[in-house]
Every structure is written in C-alpha cells, then in structure tokens.
C-alpha angles and dihedrals in degrees: 000000000000107000126190118197103197122207094008122135096162097068092217098124093036091054093048090057093042090053088060092053101263125139092244126178132182120210129195139141085244124070117258119265094220134034116271143091105327133158113201105207144085103301091220089074093062104037091105096051098108104272121168096200136015127196105193127197104183115190111272097202095111097026111049117100088221084080096047093124088069097045095102090063096043105059096119092046091047093053090050091048092049090049089054090050091050091051091051094047091049096043117136091256120116097224125033134177118185117194127198138140120260100305149153089276084084095056101031100041115007142313116272118261090228143005116211134185130212091238088066089062105043103285119108095220141095124236115142107225121189123212125201108195134198115190093341131111123242113275109255115221105255106187118013110197137180121257130075104198119159094218095149094047092049097050110130120238114277139147090259098042092105090052094051093046094051099057118108115235110251092232091056091047091050091051091050091051094045096045105030094035088070095056098089 
C-alpha cells in the first residue's frame, strides 16, 4: 500500500508502516530527522499522486484549544489552518486519518471520530489526541499500561518544545500501521 504521512518530519509513523512492508513516505516542509523515504515540500503539491492511505498531522499552532487565550488575535491564521485541514480531509485519497490535539476543528468543522491517549498504546502518559477518520476503522487500544503522567503538558519552555510536543508516540504509530495497514 502507498502511504503518505503528511506533515511529519520525525519519520516515526512512516517507519512504522515501512516496517510492515508498505511503500510509506513522510512529507513536510522540514527535512526528516531520520533516514527514510521523505519528500520535503508542501504536502498539497503531492496529494494527487496515487496514495492509498494518508495519515495527516497538520500543525496545531493556530488550532489547539491549549492556545485559546490568543484566539482573538489569530482569526486570519485560524481560517488558513482550517482551510488546510479541509483540504487534507477531502484529498483524493481513499483512506484518511487526520490527527490533532483537542482543537477548534471539533467546533468549526466536526467532532473527531475518536480520542486516544498514549497510555492506551504502551506509553504511561496522557495527551488527548483526536482522530478524524475517512474510510478507516477506529483505532483499537493495543497495549494499555499504568501511569497517567502529563509529561508533554508539563514540558518547560524551550526553543525545541514544539518539536518534542509534535512527535507521535511509537506505540500509537505501530498500532496505526498494524490496524490501518490492513485496510487495503
């Protein structure tokens, strides 16, 4: 299956699908952090390139409710971010999963199909992650573990905080590959 992982520089989800034998590619305007199939460009330019599945991680900077106190000053940026999300959800790709934290996508477009937590997939942390799905089943928890630490939420300010917060947990990526990689 040809898999596009949109807006991913880490390669975590891409590599999970590649490990299961899929032709998986990450795409981001940033270079990839690890070797592998990566296209460095605006993902909008490759949406029509014959993908079977897309996992999209659009930037949450102007969408996440964790930044609600700045929403009044971000209306133009929010509209652009929502337009990008709409384009991804309506891409000419048969199966689409869009991932984002709790955000205005829920109130301005539609509620997520599912909200998952890292502790459901082998990581003892909390970080509510919403999934909007097109022609894909709900992700089934694959490894429920103890621990409910808010490590991501409690990260101190730093120049790389955004980068650390945006990475997909490997257990979630593995579950996506195992469960959604069999949908073709």
